[in-house]
Structures are given as C-alpha cells and as structure tokens.
GUVEX-327161 format. One record per residue (C-alpha): residue number from 1; residue in one letter; x, y, z. Coordinates in nm, 3 decimals. Last residue first. Layout:
N
+------+------+---------+---------+---------+
| doke | gupa |    east |   north |      up |
+------+------+---------+---------+---------+
|  NUM |    A |       X |       Y |       Z |
...
+------+------+---------+---------+---------+
This chain:
266
+------+------+---------+---------+---------+
| doke | gupa |    east |   north |      up |
+------+------+---------+---------+---------+
|  266 |    X |  -0.359 |   5.599 |   6.235 |
|  265 |    X |  -0.110 |   5.345 |   6.120 |
|  264 |    X |  -0.377 |   5.142 |   5.901 |
|  263 |    X |  -0.472 |   5.463 |   5.716 |
|  262 |    X |  -0.098 |   5.538 |   5.647 |
|  261 |    X |  -0.037 |   5.188 |   5.508 |
|  260 |    X |  -0.316 |   5.214 |   5.282 |
|  259 |    X |  -0.237 |   5.559 |   5.136 |
|  258 |    X |   0.110 |   5.414 |   5.068 |
|  257 |    X |  -0.029 |   5.110 |   4.886 |
|  256 |    X |  -0.242 |   5.332 |   4.661 |
|  255 |    X |   0.044 |   5.561 |   4.574 |
|  254 |    X |   0.266 |   5.251 |   4.490 |
|  253 |    X |  -0.018 |   5.119 |   4.279 |
|  252 |    X |  -0.064 |   5.445 |   4.076 |
|  251 |    X |   0.324 |   5.451 |   4.029 |
|  250 |    X |   0.333 |   5.098 |   3.893 |
|  249 |    X |   0.052 |   5.192 |   3.637 |
|  248 |    X |   0.246 |   5.493 |   3.531 |
|  247 |    X |   0.560 |   5.269 |   3.476 |
|  246 |    X |   0.350 |   5.020 |   3.284 |
|  245 |    X |   0.227 |   5.294 |   3.055 |
|  244 |    X |   0.573 |   5.481 |   3.006 |
|  243 |    X |   0.668 |   5.237 |   2.728 |
|  242 |    X |   0.359 |   5.306 |   2.529 |
|  241 |    X |   0.442 |   5.687 |   2.544 |
|  240 |    X |   0.783 |   5.643 |   2.431 |
|  239 |    X |   0.678 |   5.404 |   2.148 |
|  238 |    X |   0.439 |   5.658 |   2.062 |
|  237 |    X |   0.678 |   5.940 |   2.050 |
|  236 |    X |   0.908 |   5.749 |   1.840 |
|  235 |    X |   0.681 |   5.693 |   1.571 |
|  234 |    X |   0.549 |   5.337 |   1.504 |
|  233 |    X |   0.730 |   5.160 |   1.218 |
|  232 |    X |   0.519 |   5.095 |   0.908 |
|  231 |    X |   0.486 |   4.711 |   0.871 |
|  230 |    X |   0.646 |   4.561 |   0.543 |
|  229 |    X |   0.520 |   4.422 |   0.252 |
|  228 |    X |   0.788 |   4.318 |  -0.009 |
|  227 |    X |   0.814 |   4.213 |  -0.373 |
|  226 |    X |   1.146 |   4.119 |  -0.517 |
|  225 |    X |   1.239 |   4.095 |  -0.870 |
|  224 |    X |   1.565 |   3.932 |  -1.003 |
|  223 |    X |   1.685 |   3.916 |  -1.346 |
|  222 |    X |   1.934 |   3.716 |  -1.548 |
|  221 |    X |   2.001 |   3.742 |  -1.924 |
|  220 |    X |   2.192 |   3.510 |  -2.164 |
|  219 |    X |   2.360 |   3.543 |  -2.504 |
|  218 |    X |   2.448 |   3.277 |  -2.786 |
|  217 |    X |   2.273 |   3.480 |  -3.042 |
|  216 |    X |   2.146 |   3.823 |  -2.924 |
|  215 |    X |   1.829 |   3.857 |  -2.725 |
|  214 |    X |   1.564 |   4.094 |  -2.795 |
|  213 |    X |   1.283 |   4.184 |  -2.533 |
|  212 |    X |   1.021 |   4.402 |  -2.650 |
|  211 |    X |   0.706 |   4.291 |  -2.451 |
|  210 |    X |   0.905 |   4.231 |  -2.131 |
|  209 |    X |   0.649 |   4.248 |  -1.842 |
|  208 |    X |   0.754 |   4.114 |  -1.521 |
|  207 |    X |   0.486 |   4.074 |  -1.275 |
|  206 |    X |   0.446 |   4.043 |  -0.918 |
|  205 |    X |   0.175 |   3.899 |  -0.673 |
|  204 |    X |   0.126 |   3.910 |  -0.289 |
|  203 |    X |  -0.211 |   3.787 |  -0.136 |
|  202 |    X |  -0.389 |   3.878 |   0.182 |
|  201 |    X |  -0.519 |   3.747 |   0.502 |
|  200 |    X |  -0.548 |   3.974 |   0.649 |
|  199 |    X |  -0.610 |   4.357 |   0.625 |
|  198 |    X |  -0.309 |   4.560 |   0.520 |
|  197 |    X |  -0.337 |   4.958 |   0.494 |
|  196 |    X |  -0.081 |   5.036 |   0.207 |
|  195 |    X |   0.180 |   5.315 |   0.142 |
|  194 |    X |   0.387 |   5.249 |  -0.187 |
|  193 |    X |   0.745 |   5.214 |  -0.234 |
|  192 |    X |   0.983 |   5.177 |  -0.560 |
|  191 |    X |   1.373 |   5.085 |  -0.498 |
|  190 |    X |   1.587 |   5.263 |  -0.717 |
|  189 |    X |   1.670 |   5.308 |  -1.091 |
|  188 |    X |   1.439 |   5.003 |  -1.162 |
|  187 |    X |   1.722 |   4.793 |  -1.253 |
|  186 |    X |   1.885 |   4.611 |  -1.540 |
|  185 |    X |   2.259 |   4.583 |  -1.628 |
|  184 |    X |   2.475 |   4.524 |  -1.919 |
|  183 |    X |   2.712 |   4.810 |  -1.840 |
|  182 |    X |   2.681 |   5.006 |  -2.176 |
|  181 |    X |   2.360 |   4.847 |  -2.293 |
|  180 |    X |   2.197 |   4.987 |  -1.974 |
|  179 |    X |   1.824 |   4.874 |  -1.918 |
|  178 |    X |   1.609 |   5.076 |  -1.689 |
|  177 |    X |   1.292 |   4.879 |  -1.624 |
|  176 |    X |   0.969 |   5.097 |  -1.593 |
|  175 |    X |   0.758 |   5.060 |  -1.292 |
|  174 |    X |   0.402 |   4.920 |  -1.338 |
|  173 |    X |   0.234 |   5.075 |  -1.047 |
|  172 |    X |   0.353 |   4.999 |  -0.680 |
|  171 |    X |   0.034 |   4.843 |  -0.600 |
|  170 |    X |  -0.244 |   4.827 |  -0.323 |
|  169 |    X |  -0.554 |   4.644 |  -0.405 |
|  168 |    X |  -0.894 |   4.595 |  -0.225 |
|  167 |    X |  -1.128 |   4.293 |  -0.186 |
|  166 |    X |  -1.235 |   4.148 |  -0.518 |
|  165 |    X |  -1.023 |   4.071 |  -0.838 |
|  164 |    X |  -1.092 |   3.934 |  -1.190 |
|  163 |    X |  -0.734 |   3.919 |  -1.332 |
|  162 |    X |  -0.701 |   4.089 |  -1.676 |
|  161 |    X |  -0.400 |   4.303 |  -1.530 |
|  160 |    X |  -0.260 |   4.193 |  -1.183 |
|  159 |    X |  -0.461 |   4.299 |  -0.888 |
|  158 |    X |  -0.517 |   3.932 |  -0.751 |
|  157 |    X |  -0.259 |   3.700 |  -0.903 |
|  156 |    X |  -0.404 |   3.438 |  -0.646 |
|  155 |    X |  -0.681 |   3.588 |  -0.463 |
|  154 |    X |  -0.667 |   3.739 |  -0.096 |
|  153 |    X |  -0.964 |   3.953 |  -0.169 |
|  152 |    X |  -1.331 |   3.899 |  -0.115 |
|  151 |    X |  -1.570 |   3.885 |   0.202 |
|  150 |    X |  -1.613 |   4.253 |   0.216 |
|  149 |    X |  -1.233 |   4.308 |   0.259 |
|  148 |    X |  -0.943 |   4.070 |   0.225 |
|  147 |    X |  -0.614 |   4.251 |   0.080 |
|  146 |    X |  -0.472 |   4.189 |  -0.269 |
|  145 |    X |  -0.110 |   4.302 |  -0.258 |
|  144 |    X |   0.059 |   4.415 |  -0.584 |
|  143 |    X |   0.410 |   4.435 |  -0.739 |
|  142 |    X |   0.488 |   4.534 |  -1.107 |
|  141 |    X |   0.810 |   4.529 |  -1.313 |
|  140 |    X |   0.790 |   4.690 |  -1.653 |
|  139 |    X |   0.984 |   4.663 |  -1.994 |
|  138 |    X |   1.024 |   4.877 |  -2.293 |
|  137 |    X |   1.286 |   4.896 |  -2.561 |
|  136 |    X |   1.479 |   4.604 |  -2.408 |
|  135 |    X |   1.814 |   4.497 |  -2.568 |
|  134 |    X |   2.014 |   4.159 |  -2.481 |
|  133 |    X |   2.362 |   4.044 |  -2.529 |
|  132 |    X |   2.515 |   4.369 |  -2.682 |
|  131 |    X |   2.664 |   4.472 |  -2.343 |
|  130 |    X |   2.767 |   4.112 |  -2.269 |
|  129 |    X |   2.652 |   3.833 |  -2.043 |
|  128 |    X |   2.364 |   4.008 |  -1.918 |
|  127 |    X |   2.275 |   4.133 |  -1.569 |
|  126 |    X |   1.980 |   4.213 |  -1.351 |
|  125 |    X |   1.831 |   4.385 |  -1.049 |
|  124 |    X |   1.471 |   4.469 |  -0.945 |
|  123 |    X |   1.312 |   4.618 |  -0.644 |
|  122 |    X |   0.961 |   4.660 |  -0.539 |
|  121 |    X |   0.798 |   4.786 |  -0.218 |
|  120 |    X |   0.444 |   4.775 |  -0.050 |
|  119 |    X |   0.458 |   4.992 |   0.288 |
|  118 |    X |   0.223 |   4.904 |   0.578 |
|  117 |    X |  -0.024 |   5.037 |   0.832 |
|  116 |    X |  -0.225 |   4.743 |   0.973 |
|  115 |    X |  -0.145 |   4.380 |   0.935 |
|  114 |    X |   0.180 |   4.208 |   0.861 |
|  113 |    X |   0.110 |   3.922 |   0.865 |
|  112 |    X |  -0.143 |   3.650 |   0.787 |
|  111 |    X |  -0.035 |   3.584 |   0.418 |
|  110 |    X |  -0.280 |   3.342 |   0.268 |
|  109 |    X |  -0.187 |   3.358 |  -0.104 |
|  108 |    X |   0.112 |   3.333 |  -0.336 |
|  107 |    X |   0.187 |   3.503 |  -0.648 |
|  106 |    X |   0.444 |   3.503 |  -0.943 |
|  105 |    X |   0.417 |   3.622 |  -1.301 |
|  104 |    X |   0.634 |   3.614 |  -1.601 |
|  103 |    X |   0.511 |   3.806 |  -1.929 |
|  102 |    X |   0.733 |   3.775 |  -2.236 |
|  101 |    X |   0.701 |   3.909 |  -2.576 |
|  100 |    X |   1.011 |   3.724 |  -2.716 |
|   99 |    X |   1.274 |   3.845 |  -2.983 |
|   98 |    X |   1.531 |   3.643 |  -3.140 |
|   97 |    X |   1.894 |   3.638 |  -3.228 |
|   96 |    X |   1.989 |   3.293 |  -3.358 |
|   95 |    X |   2.037 |   2.987 |  -3.117 |
|   94 |    X |   2.143 |   2.898 |  -2.783 |
|   93 |    X |   1.969 |   3.177 |  -2.603 |
|   92 |    X |   1.969 |   3.156 |  -2.225 |
|   91 |    X |   1.709 |   3.359 |  -2.029 |
|   90 |    X |   1.697 |   3.363 |  -1.655 |
|   89 |    X |   1.442 |   3.471 |  -1.406 |
|   88 |    X |   1.700 |   3.373 |  -1.136 |
|   87 |    X |   1.497 |   3.491 |  -0.838 |
|   86 |    X |   1.133 |   3.600 |  -0.878 |
|   85 |    X |   1.063 |   3.705 |  -0.510 |
|   84 |    X |   0.778 |   3.691 |  -0.273 |
|   83 |    X |   0.767 |   3.864 |   0.067 |
|   82 |    X |   0.574 |   3.943 |   0.380 |
|   81 |    X |   0.778 |   4.168 |   0.614 |
|   80 |    X |   0.843 |   4.137 |   0.981 |
|   79 |    X |   1.054 |   3.814 |   1.028 |
|   78 |    X |   1.193 |   3.745 |   1.358 |
|   77 |    X |   0.981 |   3.451 |   1.427 |
|   76 |    X |   0.864 |   3.277 |   1.103 |
|   75 |    X |   0.625 |   3.423 |   0.837 |
|   74 |    X |   0.411 |   3.181 |   0.657 |
|   73 |    X |   0.463 |   3.274 |   0.389 |
|   72 |    X |   0.834 |   3.342 |   0.292 |
|   71 |    X |   0.777 |   3.287 |  -0.055 |
|   70 |    X |   1.014 |   3.200 |  -0.333 |
|   69 |    X |   1.039 |   3.172 |  -0.717 |
|   68 |    X |   1.303 |   3.011 |  -0.960 |
|   67 |    X |   1.210 |   3.104 |  -1.322 |
|   66 |    X |   1.371 |   2.954 |  -1.618 |
|   65 |    X |   1.337 |   3.060 |  -1.988 |
|   64 |    X |   1.520 |   2.856 |  -2.240 |
|   63 |    X |   1.537 |   3.041 |  -2.589 |
|   62 |    X |   1.548 |   2.830 |  -2.904 |
|   61 |    X |   1.243 |   2.988 |  -3.033 |
|   60 |    X |   1.041 |   2.959 |  -2.706 |
|   59 |    X |   1.144 |   2.699 |  -2.429 |
|   58 |    X |   0.966 |   2.692 |  -2.100 |
|   57 |    X |   1.070 |   2.665 |  -1.722 |
|   56 |    X |   0.934 |   2.642 |  -1.355 |
|   55 |    X |   1.099 |   2.634 |  -1.017 |
|   54 |    X |   0.923 |   2.677 |  -0.679 |
|   53 |    X |   1.046 |   2.755 |  -0.334 |
|   52 |    X |   0.843 |   2.793 |  -0.019 |
|   51 |    X |   0.674 |   2.442 |  -0.028 |
|   50 |    X |   0.411 |   2.364 |   0.245 |
|   49 |    X |   0.115 |   2.373 |  -0.019 |
|   48 |    X |   0.296 |   2.190 |  -0.289 |
|   47 |    X |   0.426 |   2.447 |  -0.553 |
|   46 |    X |   0.220 |   2.545 |  -0.860 |
|   45 |    X |   0.355 |   2.587 |  -1.209 |
|   44 |    X |   0.150 |   2.768 |  -1.474 |
|   43 |    X |   0.192 |   2.797 |  -1.868 |
|   42 |    X |   0.012 |   3.110 |  -1.963 |
|   41 |    X |  -0.163 |   3.214 |  -2.274 |
|   40 |    X |  -0.234 |   3.548 |  -2.441 |
|   39 |    X |  -0.018 |   3.741 |  -2.197 |
|   38 |    X |   0.235 |   3.862 |  -2.442 |
|   37 |    X |   0.305 |   3.556 |  -2.638 |
|   36 |    X |   0.573 |   3.389 |  -2.434 |
|   35 |    X |   0.368 |   3.363 |  -2.123 |
|   34 |    X |   0.496 |   3.213 |  -1.792 |
|   33 |    X |   0.276 |   3.168 |  -1.489 |
|   32 |    X |   0.446 |   3.071 |  -1.122 |
|   31 |    X |   0.260 |   2.980 |  -0.836 |
|   30 |    X |   0.298 |   2.970 |  -0.465 |
|   29 |    X |  -0.016 |   2.781 |  -0.316 |
|   28 |    X |  -0.376 |   2.831 |  -0.426 |
|   27 |    X |  -0.680 |   3.030 |  -0.414 |
|   26 |    X |  -0.865 |   3.063 |  -0.735 |
|   25 |    X |  -0.742 |   3.346 |  -0.983 |
|   24 |    X |  -0.583 |   3.100 |  -1.228 |
|   23 |    X |  -0.346 |   3.242 |  -1.481 |
|   22 |    X |  -0.524 |   3.324 |  -1.820 |
|   21 |    X |  -0.574 |   3.093 |  -2.136 |
|   20 |    X |  -0.437 |   2.794 |  -1.946 |
|   19 |    X |  -0.148 |   2.579 |  -1.993 |
|   18 |    X |  -0.065 |   2.325 |  -1.716 |
|   17 |    X |   0.273 |   2.244 |  -1.548 |
|   16 |    X |   0.279 |   2.030 |  -1.238 |
|   15 |    X |   0.206 |   1.672 |  -1.368 |
|   14 |    X |   0.541 |   1.547 |  -1.243 |
|   13 |    X |   0.486 |   1.614 |  -0.879 |
|   12 |    X |   0.121 |   1.437 |  -0.878 |
|   11 |    X |   0.276 |   1.114 |  -1.041 |
|   10 |    X |   0.550 |   1.093 |  -0.783 |
|    9 |    X |   0.273 |   1.123 |  -0.501 |
|    8 |    X |   0.073 |   0.854 |  -0.698 |
|    7 |    X |   0.352 |   0.628 |  -0.702 |
|    6 |    X |   0.444 |   0.677 |  -0.340 |
|    5 |    X |   0.095 |   0.597 |  -0.236 |
|    4 |    X |   0.107 |   0.265 |  -0.440 |
|    3 |    X |   0.437 |   0.194 |  -0.266 |
|    2 |    X |   0.287 |   0.229 |   0.074 |
|    1 |    X |   0.012 |   0.010 |   0.013 |
+------+------+---------+---------+---------+
C-alpha cells in the first residue's frame, strides 16, 4: 500500500505544468505563470502547499526561460515583512537572435502578517553576459497586494492585469525597467515604495512584462524581482508613550499602597 501511495505522489509532482488562457484566480499555493505571447496564454507551475520555493521553465524559439520563485509565507519568528521573489529569472539563447513578448508572474496567498499600516515595495536587479547580449525597448515590473475586505480578496494573482479581483488592492504601479547596454545591467533606478493598509489574509503578486525583449545569438540575461510588504514603524513618541504606561501603572499602585499603610497606622 505504501508503494502505491508513493507512486501517486510521484505522478502528482510530475504533472505540475498546465497551460491556461489566463492565470488562475482561485486560491492556491505559490504559483508561477509564464507567457511567451504577450499574456495571451500562460503555462503555470504550482508548488505543494507547504513548499516555499518553486521552479518552472519553458522554451520559445531556441530560448530557454527559467524561473525560480520563493515566498516566506508563513512568516517565522524574527520576520516582519511578507515577501515573494522571482529569483534567477534567466534567459539562455542557444540559437540565433530572437525577440520574445514575455510576461512572467509569481503569486502566493494566505499571508497573515503584517497587518495595519504597511509599505509595499519593489526592487529589481539584473545582468547580461555582454553589453550587446540583450536589448529592451520597454519593460516593467509590477508589485501588488490583494487584501481581504467585504468577503473578497486574497486572490491568486489578484490585482494584476486581466485578473478578476475583489477586496482591496495596493500596487507600486508598473515601474519602467532601466536597461543599460553600456554596462549590461537592469534595474528600476531605485526601490519603489507605496503606502498600504493591510487587512488579512492577503495575497502578494509580481509581474515582469518584457514585450520588446531581444536576445542576441548565444547570449543570456538574468533578472531578480522582489516584492515586500512591511509594517510601518510606530513613531518614536508613540513608542515612548507606550513604554511609560507600565511605569504609570506602577506609580499608581505605589500611591494606593502608601495610603493604605498610612490609614492603618492612624
């Protein structure tokens, strides 16, 4: 019986990539969606419920496209920020020069922290094998958080284009990538932050949209995109005031105790 269960588990792991017209909006675990036709169709990869790392890859026109995504959900002791990342979004062109209208999405649901005033942030870094290895006329990176309100929200890919979304959404907006052919680097020109008010549970999603990406023959490109939702630190005056509350309570107890002693001695 144990061998049969192991066989079914292996089969379930193998059948991990399915092509859909649009990325799923139902609740699920960490998920990658890759489109090589500008978002017309997506190939999706979904992690097991307890997994925090997921890999997915497709091939288009001689170019292999690999994505390694991660999530820190659920947060562990010492972690303040909810985070998903597209680590090692890699392009390896083994053939002739080619152009790919690429959209890559990563999403996870069920984040229980942080709650209240928060900041949503995006950051991107990248390199290419040579200054002429890749060019990008236009490209964007987008981070969104989909909060639970009114019985909705916390949707996989919630807040991204063409995804039916309920609840409330915070977004950094589609930020233009800065592609330097002189240095062979890609960035956002600095981290991007947006204020938010977090109600839990919520989903986090990110999207690379590279609709004019051209890869030279025998070239490669690596990108990393990070989405974080972090609590807003309390102002120092509030922290000081809260720190004084126990002291005030102790002082009140001492005064009561002193009055009690004086009444007993008279």
